[in-house]
Backbone and ligand atoms as CSV (ligand in chain L), in Angstrom:
chain,resi,resn,atom,element,x,y,z
A,1,MET,N,N,56.076,-72.935,108.868
A,1,MET,CA,C,55.157,-72.794,107.745
A,1,MET,C,C,55.521,-73.788,106.656
A,2,GLY,N,N,54.511,-74.357,106.002
A,2,GLY,CA,C,54.763,-75.326,104.935
A,2,GLY,C,C,55.365,-74.667,103.713
A,3,LYS,N,N,55.863,-75.472,102.831
A,3,LYS,CA,C,56.463,-74.941,101.604
A,3,LYS,C,C,55.369,-74.536,100.627
A,4,SER,N,N,55.770,-73.686,99.693
A,4,SER,CA,C,54.774,-73.220,98.731
A,4,SER,C,C,55.111,-73.703,97.321
A,5,VAL,N,N,54.055,-73.985,96.587
A,5,VAL,CA,C,54.199,-74.531,95.236
A,5,VAL,C,C,53.368,-73.692,94.274
A,6,LEU,N,N,53.936,-73.393,93.121
A,6,LEU,CA,C,53.178,-72.766,92.038
A,6,LEU,C,C,52.800,-73.872,91.059
A,7,ALA,N,N,51.497,-74.073,90.850
A,7,ALA,CA,C,50.993,-75.098,89.932
A,7,ALA,C,C,50.477,-74.422,88.666
A,8,VAL,N,N,51.099,-74.762,87.528
A,8,VAL,CA,C,50.764,-74.110,86.264
A,8,VAL,C,C,50.171,-75.134,85.298
A,9,ASP,N,N,48.922,-74.916,84.892
A,9,ASP,CA,C,48.264,-75.811,83.925
A,9,ASP,C,C,47.066,-75.082,83.365
A,10,ASP,N,N,46.808,-75.274,82.049
A,10,ASP,CA,C,45.634,-74.619,81.468
A,10,ASP,C,C,44.351,-75.376,81.791
A,11,SER,N,N,44.478,-76.592,82.301
A,11,SER,CA,C,43.283,-77.345,82.698
A,11,SER,C,C,42.977,-77.084,84.171
A,12,LYS,N,N,41.791,-76.528,84.424
A,12,LYS,CA,C,41.419,-76.246,85.811
A,12,LYS,C,C,41.307,-77.538,86.605
A,13,THR,N,N,40.788,-78.588,85.947
A,13,THR,CA,C,40.659,-79.894,86.608
A,13,THR,C,C,42.028,-80.377,87.091
A,14,MET,N,N,43.029,-80.239,86.232
A,14,MET,CA,C,44.378,-80.686,86.603
A,14,MET,C,C,44.931,-79.806,87.725
A,15,ARG,N,N,44.734,-78.486,87.637
A,15,ARG,CA,C,45.211,-77.603,88.723
A,15,ARG,C,C,44.547,-77.984,90.045
A,16,ASP,N,N,43.248,-78.278,89.968
A,16,ASP,CA,C,42.521,-78.670,91.182
A,16,ASP,C,C,43.098,-79.954,91.784
A,17,MET,N,N,43.423,-80.910,90.910
A,17,MET,CA,C,43.948,-82.190,91.405
A,17,MET,C,C,45.309,-82.012,92.052
A,18,VAL,N,N,46.155,-81.216,91.409
A,18,VAL,CA,C,47.496,-80.977,91.950
A,18,VAL,C,C,47.389,-80.212,93.277
A,19,SER,N,N,46.556,-79.163,93.286
A,19,SER,CA,C,46.395,-78.352,94.494
A,19,SER,C,C,45.842,-79.165,95.652
A,20,PHE,N,N,44.824,-79.970,95.345
A,20,PHE,CA,C,44.188,-80.804,96.379
A,20,PHE,C,C,45.221,-81.745,97.010
A,21,THR,N,N,46.009,-82.370,96.147
A,21,THR,CA,C,47.033,-83.311,96.611
A,21,THR,C,C,48.054,-82.608,97.509
A,22,LEU,N,N,48.535,-81.459,97.053
A,22,LEU,CA,C,49.591,-80.762,97.785
A,22,LEU,C,C,49.067,-80.130,99.075
A,23,ARG,N,N,47.902,-79.509,98.993
A,23,ARG,CA,C,47.340,-78.865,100.199
A,23,ARG,C,C,47.084,-79.901,101.274
A,24,GLY,N,N,46.636,-81.085,100.840
A,24,GLY,CA,C,46.383,-82.178,101.793
A,24,GLY,C,C,47.642,-82.597,102.530
A,25,ALA,N,N,48.794,-82.308,101.936
A,25,ALA,CA,C,50.074,-82.681,102.549
A,25,ALA,C,C,50.730,-81.485,103.236
A,26,GLY,N,N,50.006,-80.366,103.333
A,26,GLY,CA,C,50.516,-79.223,104.091
A,26,GLY,C,C,51.200,-78.132,103.273
A,27,TYR,N,N,51.225,-78.283,101.962
A,27,TYR,CA,C,51.816,-77.233,101.123
A,27,TYR,C,C,50.800,-76.125,100.896
A,28,SER,N,N,51.305,-74.904,100.682
A,28,SER,CA,C,50.414,-73.861,100.200
A,28,SER,C,C,50.624,-73.786,98.694
A,29,VAL,N,N,49.527,-73.561,97.964
A,29,VAL,CA,C,49.584,-73.651,96.504
A,29,VAL,C,C,49.044,-72.377,95.866
A,30,VAL,N,N,49.781,-71.875,94.900
A,30,VAL,CA,C,49.330,-70.776,94.056
A,30,VAL,C,C,49.141,-71.378,92.668
A,31,GLU,N,N,48.096,-70.948,91.964
A,31,GLU,CA,C,47.842,-71.522,90.642
A,31,GLU,C,C,47.967,-70.470,89.550
A,32,ALA,N,N,48.346,-70.942,88.353
A,32,ALA,CA,C,48.377,-70.075,87.175
A,32,ALA,C,C,47.950,-70.915,85.976
A,33,GLU,N,N,47.272,-70.262,85.003
A,33,GLU,CA,C,46.697,-71.048,83.890
A,33,GLU,C,C,47.566,-71.109,82.642
A,34,ASN,N,N,48.686,-70.412,82.652
A,34,ASN,CA,C,49.643,-70.541,81.541
A,34,ASN,C,C,50.963,-69.886,81.958
A,35,GLY,N,N,51.934,-69.930,81.053
A,35,GLY,CA,C,53.262,-69.422,81.376
A,35,GLY,C,C,53.298,-67.929,81.679
A,36,VAL,N,N,52.489,-67.173,80.940
A,36,VAL,CA,C,52.462,-65.720,81.152
A,36,VAL,C,C,51.948,-65.403,82.559
A,37,ALA,N,N,50.859,-66.067,82.929
A,37,ALA,CA,C,50.284,-65.852,84.267
A,37,ALA,C,C,51.259,-66.323,85.343
A,38,ALA,N,N,51.967,-67.403,85.073
A,38,ALA,CA,C,52.938,-67.931,86.044
A,38,ALA,C,C,54.060,-66.925,86.288
A,39,LEU,N,N,54.570,-66.334,85.222
A,39,LEU,CA,C,55.653,-65.351,85.379
A,39,LEU,C,C,55.192,-64.157,86.195
A,40,LYS,N,N,53.934,-63.770,86.004
A,40,LYS,CA,C,53.385,-62.652,86.789
A,40,LYS,C,C,53.409,-62.993,88.268
A,41,VAL,N,N,53.009,-64.230,88.591
A,41,VAL,CA,C,53.012,-64.674,89.992
A,41,VAL,C,C,54.444,-64.655,90.530
A,42,LEU,N,N,55.381,-65.182,89.732
A,42,LEU,CA,C,56.771,-65.289,90.193
A,42,LEU,C,C,57.417,-63.923,90.376
A,43,GLN,N,N,57.029,-62.971,89.526
A,43,GLN,CA,C,57.663,-61.661,89.602
A,43,GLN,C,C,56.961,-60.723,90.572
A,44,GLY,N,N,55.699,-61.031,90.888
A,44,GLY,CA,C,54.942,-60.102,91.714
A,44,GLY,C,C,54.631,-60.566,93.120
A,45,GLY,N,N,54.775,-61.862,93.383
A,45,GLY,CA,C,54.339,-62.385,94.685
A,45,GLY,C,C,55.485,-62.860,95.531
A,46,PRO,N,N,55.164,-63.414,96.709
A,46,PRO,CA,C,56.208,-63.985,97.565
A,46,PRO,C,C,56.849,-65.190,96.861
A,47,LYS,N,N,58.091,-65.450,97.190
A,47,LYS,CA,C,58.832,-66.517,96.515
A,47,LYS,C,C,58.218,-67.891,96.794
A,48,VAL,N,N,58.128,-68.721,95.750
A,48,VAL,CA,C,57.637,-70.086,95.935
A,48,VAL,C,C,58.832,-71.041,95.970
A,49,ASP,N,N,58.605,-72.217,96.608
A,49,ASP,CA,C,59.705,-73.171,96.794
A,49,ASP,C,C,59.843,-74.157,95.644
A,50,VAL,N,N,58.724,-74.477,95.010
A,50,VAL,CA,C,58.712,-75.454,93.917
A,50,VAL,C,C,57.724,-74.984,92.853
A,51,ILE,N,N,58.045,-75.253,91.588
A,51,ILE,CA,C,57.132,-74.922,90.494
A,51,ILE,C,C,56.814,-76.215,89.750
A,52,ILE,N,N,55.534,-76.439,89.490
A,52,ILE,CA,C,55.111,-77.604,88.707
A,52,ILE,C,C,54.378,-77.072,87.490
A,53,THR,N,N,54.835,-77.435,86.288
A,53,THR,CA,C,54.175,-76.892,85.107
A,53,THR,C,C,53.843,-77.929,84.045
A,54,ASP,N,N,52.687,-77.721,83.422
A,54,ASP,CA,C,52.252,-78.437,82.234
A,54,ASP,C,C,53.151,-77.993,81.076
A,55,VAL,N,N,53.103,-78.724,79.946
A,55,VAL,CA,C,53.848,-78.284,78.755
A,55,VAL,C,C,52.927,-77.542,77.788
A,56,ASN,N,N,51.841,-78.212,77.382
A,56,ASN,CA,C,50.977,-77.637,76.352
A,56,ASN,C,C,49.946,-76.694,76.954
A,57,MET,N,N,50.174,-75.400,76.731
A,57,MET,CA,C,49.280,-74.360,77.257
A,57,MET,C,C,49.254,-73.209,76.262
A,58,PRO,N,N,48.130,-72.484,76.187
A,58,PRO,CA,C,48.091,-71.285,75.348
A,58,PRO,C,C,48.947,-70.175,75.974
A,59,GLU,N,N,49.183,-69.135,75.199
A,59,GLU,CA,C,49.943,-67.946,75.644
A,59,GLU,C,C,51.437,-68.221,75.790
A,60,MET,N,N,51.788,-69.152,76.679
A,60,MET,CA,C,53.196,-69.543,76.811
A,60,MET,C,C,53.262,-70.980,77.295
A,61,ASP,N,N,53.981,-71.829,76.546
A,61,ASP,CA,C,54.074,-73.249,76.913
A,61,ASP,C,C,55.058,-73.448,78.068
A,62,GLY,N,N,55.060,-74.671,78.600
A,62,GLY,CA,C,55.859,-74.970,79.777
A,62,GLY,C,C,57.363,-74.942,79.549
A,63,ILE,N,N,57.794,-75.361,78.356
A,63,ILE,CA,C,59.243,-75.365,78.084
A,63,ILE,C,C,59.763,-73.917,78.047
A,64,THR,N,N,59.014,-73.059,77.363
A,64,THR,CA,C,59.399,-71.642,77.323
A,64,THR,C,C,59.381,-71.063,78.738
A,65,LEU,N,N,58.372,-71.445,79.506
A,65,LEU,CA,C,58.282,-70.947,80.891
A,65,LEU,C,C,59.526,-71.336,81.686
A,66,VAL,N,N,59.966,-72.595,81.550
A,66,VAL,CA,C,61.149,-73.041,82.295
A,66,VAL,C,C,62.360,-72.178,81.932
A,67,LYS,N,N,62.525,-71.920,80.633
A,67,LYS,CA,C,63.645,-71.072,80.210
A,67,LYS,C,C,63.549,-69.692,80.841
A,68,ARG,N,N,62.341,-69.133,80.851
A,68,ARG,CA,C,62.150,-67.796,81.419
A,68,ARG,C,C,62.418,-67.792,82.932
A,69,ILE,N,N,61.974,-68.873,83.599
A,69,ILE,CA,C,62.200,-68.988,85.048
A,69,ILE,C,C,63.699,-69.005,85.341
A,70,ARG,N,N,64.453,-69.749,84.540
A,70,ARG,CA,C,65.902,-69.846,84.767
A,70,ARG,C,C,66.611,-68.520,84.523
A,71,GLY,N,N,65.922,-67.618,83.835
A,71,GLY,CA,C,66.480,-66.290,83.615
A,71,GLY,C,C,66.184,-65.312,84.745
A,72,LEU,N,N,65.355,-65.734,85.698
A,72,LEU,CA,C,65.055,-64.880,86.855
A,72,LEU,C,C,66.064,-65.212,87.954
A,73,PRO,N,N,66.887,-64.243,88.365
A,73,PRO,CA,C,67.940,-64.547,89.347
A,73,PRO,C,C,67.417,-65.261,90.604
A,74,GLN,N,N,66.249,-64.842,91.098
A,74,GLN,CA,C,65.769,-65.441,92.353
A,74,GLN,C,C,65.215,-66.854,92.149
A,75,TYR,N,N,65.041,-67.277,90.899
A,75,TYR,CA,C,64.504,-68.611,90.610
A,75,TYR,C,C,65.467,-69.482,89.815
A,76,SER,N,N,66.717,-69.060,89.723
A,76,SER,CA,C,67.665,-69.823,88.902
A,76,SER,C,C,67.905,-71.221,89.470
A,77,GLY,N,N,67.719,-71.391,90.786
A,77,GLY,CA,C,67.979,-72.695,91.389
A,77,GLY,C,C,66.748,-73.388,91.949
A,78,THR,N,N,65.573,-72.838,91.713
A,78,THR,CA,C,64.337,-73.405,92.265
A,78,THR,C,C,63.915,-74.650,91.476
A,79,PRO,N,N,63.523,-75.738,92.170
A,79,PRO,CA,C,63.097,-76.930,91.431
A,79,PRO,C,C,61.864,-76.651,90.563
A,80,VAL,N,N,61.945,-77.066,89.301
A,80,VAL,CA,C,60.808,-76.952,88.389
A,80,VAL,C,C,60.502,-78.341,87.850
A,81,LEU,N,N,59.305,-78.833,88.151
A,81,LEU,CA,C,58.876,-80.148,87.664
A,81,LEU,C,C,57.902,-79.965,86.518
A,82,ILE,N,N,58.064,-80.759,85.477
A,82,ILE,CA,C,57.135,-80.720,84.359
A,82,ILE,C,C,56.158,-81.876,84.518
A,83,LEU,N,N,54.878,-81.554,84.441
A,83,LEU,CA,C,53.810,-82.548,84.613
A,83,LEU,C,C,52.978,-82.516,83.335
A,84,THR,N,N,53.079,-83.575,82.528
A,84,THR,CA,C,52.518,-83.503,81.184
A,84,THR,C,C,52.074,-84.865,80.666
A,85,THR,N,N,51.258,-84.862,79.630
A,85,THR,CA,C,50.901,-86.109,78.941
A,85,THR,C,C,52.013,-86.518,77.975
A,86,GLU,N,N,52.933,-85.579,77.675
A,86,GLU,CA,C,54.028,-85.857,76.743
A,86,GLU,C,C,55.008,-86.835,77.372
A,87,SER,N,N,55.374,-87.882,76.634
A,87,SER,CA,C,56.376,-88.804,77.182
A,87,SER,C,C,57.516,-89.057,76.198
A,88,ASP,N,N,57.560,-88.287,75.094
A,88,ASP,CA,C,58.651,-88.416,74.115
A,88,ASP,C,C,59.988,-88.055,74.743
A,89,GLN,N,N,60.992,-88.862,74.455
A,89,GLN,CA,C,62.326,-88.567,74.992
A,89,GLN,C,C,62.825,-87.213,74.479
A,90,SER,N,N,62.479,-86.882,73.218
A,90,SER,CA,C,62.968,-85.605,72.669
A,90,SER,C,C,62.380,-84.418,73.434
A,91,LYS,N,N,61.109,-84.550,73.829
A,91,LYS,CA,C,60.482,-83.488,74.639
A,91,LYS,C,C,61.158,-83.407,76.006
A,92,LYS,N,N,61.404,-84.581,76.591
A,92,LYS,CA,C,62.055,-84.607,77.908
A,92,LYS,C,C,63.430,-83.955,77.837
A,93,ASP,N,N,64.167,-84.243,76.756
A,93,ASP,CA,C,65.489,-83.634,76.579
A,93,ASP,C,C,65.358,-82.114,76.460
A,94,GLU,N,N,64.320,-81.699,75.728
A,94,GLU,CA,C,64.070,-80.268,75.571
A,94,GLU,C,C,63.830,-79.627,76.939
A,95,GLY,N,N,63.048,-80.314,77.764
A,95,GLY,CA,C,62.752,-79.815,79.109
A,95,GLY,C,C,63.998,-79.739,79.966
A,96,ARG,N,N,64.807,-80.782,79.894
A,96,ARG,CA,C,66.035,-80.811,80.691
A,96,ARG,C,C,66.980,-79.695,80.246
A,97,ASN,N,N,67.104,-79.552,78.913
A,97,ASN,CA,C,67.976,-78.495,78.386
A,97,ASN,C,C,67.482,-77.103,78.776
A,98,ALA,N,N,66.171,-76.966,78.915
A,98,ALA,CA,C,65.604,-75.674,79.312
A,98,ALA,C,C,65.881,-75.383,80.787
A,99,GLY,N,N,66.191,-76.459,81.552
A,99,GLY,CA,C,66.496,-76.264,82.964
A,99,GLY,C,C,65.524,-76.915,83.927
A,100,ALA,N,N,64.643,-77.802,83.393
A,100,ALA,CA,C,63.678,-78.476,84.273
A,100,ALA,C,C,64.404,-79.462,85.185
A,101,THR,N,N,63.858,-79.633,86.393
A,101,THR,CA,C,64.468,-80.512,87.393
A,101,THR,C,C,63.983,-81.950,87.226
A,102,GLY,N,N,62.716,-82.115,86.837
A,102,GLY,CA,C,62.151,-83.456,86.706
A,102,GLY,C,C,60.957,-83.469,85.770
A,103,TRP,N,N,60.514,-84.680,85.437
A,103,TRP,CA,C,59.465,-84.872,84.438
A,103,TRP,C,C,58.489,-85.913,84.976
A,104,ILE,N,N,57.222,-85.562,85.064
A,104,ILE,CA,C,56.203,-86.504,85.548
A,104,ILE,C,C,55.145,-86.633,84.461
A,105,VAL,N,N,54.795,-87.864,84.111
A,105,VAL,CA,C,53.812,-88.066,83.048
A,105,VAL,C,C,52.415,-88.238,83.654
A,106,LYS,N,N,51.442,-87.502,83.081
A,106,LYS,CA,C,50.039,-87.608,83.493
A,106,LYS,C,C,49.461,-88.898,82.918
A,107,PRO,N,N,48.487,-89.521,83.568
A,107,PRO,CA,C,47.943,-89.127,84.860
A,107,PRO,C,C,48.921,-89.457,85.980
A,108,PHE,N,N,48.969,-88.584,86.996
A,108,PHE,CA,C,49.947,-88.782,88.062
A,108,PHE,C,C,49.290,-89.471,89.249
A,109,SER,N,N,50.085,-90.195,90.029
A,109,SER,CA,C,49.554,-90.723,91.280
A,109,SER,C,C,49.893,-89.711,92.367
A,110,PRO,N,N,48.918,-89.388,93.237
A,110,PRO,CA,C,49.151,-88.386,94.280
A,110,PRO,C,C,50.380,-88.722,95.127
A,111,GLU,N,N,50.553,-90.009,95.463
A,111,GLU,CA,C,51.688,-90.406,96.308
A,111,GLU,C,C,53.010,-90.098,95.607
A,112,LYS,N,N,53.039,-90.423,94.320
A,112,LYS,CA,C,54.267,-90.221,93.532
A,112,LYS,C,C,54.583,-88.721,93.432
A,113,LEU,N,N,53.546,-87.916,93.198
A,113,LEU,CA,C,53.761,-86.477,93.083
A,113,LEU,C,C,54.357,-85.927,94.385
A,114,LEU,N,N,53.760,-86.325,95.508
A,114,LEU,CA,C,54.245,-85.840,96.810
A,114,LEU,C,C,55.677,-86.291,97.065
A,115,GLN,N,N,55.952,-87.534,96.673
A,115,GLN,CA,C,57.289,-88.085,96.848
A,115,GLN,C,C,58.320,-87.243,96.088
A,116,ILE,N,N,57.975,-86.925,94.839
A,116,ILE,CA,C,58.918,-86.187,93.987
A,116,ILE,C,C,59.090,-84.757,94.478
A,117,VAL,N,N,57.979,-84.110,94.873
A,117,VAL,CA,C,58.074,-82.734,95.376
A,117,VAL,C,C,58.938,-82.696,96.643
A,118,ALA,N,N,58.731,-83.679,97.525
A,118,ALA,CA,C,59.514,-83.718,98.764
A,118,ALA,C,C,60.986,-83.966,98.457
A,119,LYS,N,N,61.238,-84.752,97.425
A,119,LYS,CA,C,62.623,-85.085,97.063
A,119,LYS,C,C,63.366,-83.861,96.510
A,120,VAL,N,N,62.682,-83.071,95.663
A,120,VAL,CA,C,63.372,-81.919,95.080
A,120,VAL,C,C,63.438,-80.721,96.020
A,121,SER,N,N,62.550,-80.718,97.022
A,121,SER,CA,C,62.561,-79.606,97.979
A,121,SER,C,C,62.433,-80.133,99.393
A,122,PRO,N,N,63.517,-80.737,99.930
A,122,PRO,CA,C,63.452,-81.383,101.233
A,122,PRO,C,C,63.245,-80.386,102.368
L,1,MG,MG,MG,47.719,-78.350,78.833
């Protein structure tokens, strides 16, 4: 069975693009529209192998989500990639300090996204 990815973004268009890219490569994808919804998926559903999250979202932003994910014992070591329009080094540092595994700046290239996901979850 292919690996599973949780894609978190408040933009449906962006979730669709990420899902389309990953599903085309054999991943199964679960989507959530913000950090609160993502935590519900993580706490209530089958375990996912990789999490990809936006930063700027209502309800709960991506940096807070990463911190919360790292507080879940079953997800303390799961790769979390941040996919965002933000490219400030200070934001990236914030993400890294929160426990993010990698940082991808939008717009993303499908090949690059697949490459990075495969790298963090071989
Ligand atoms: Mg957003």
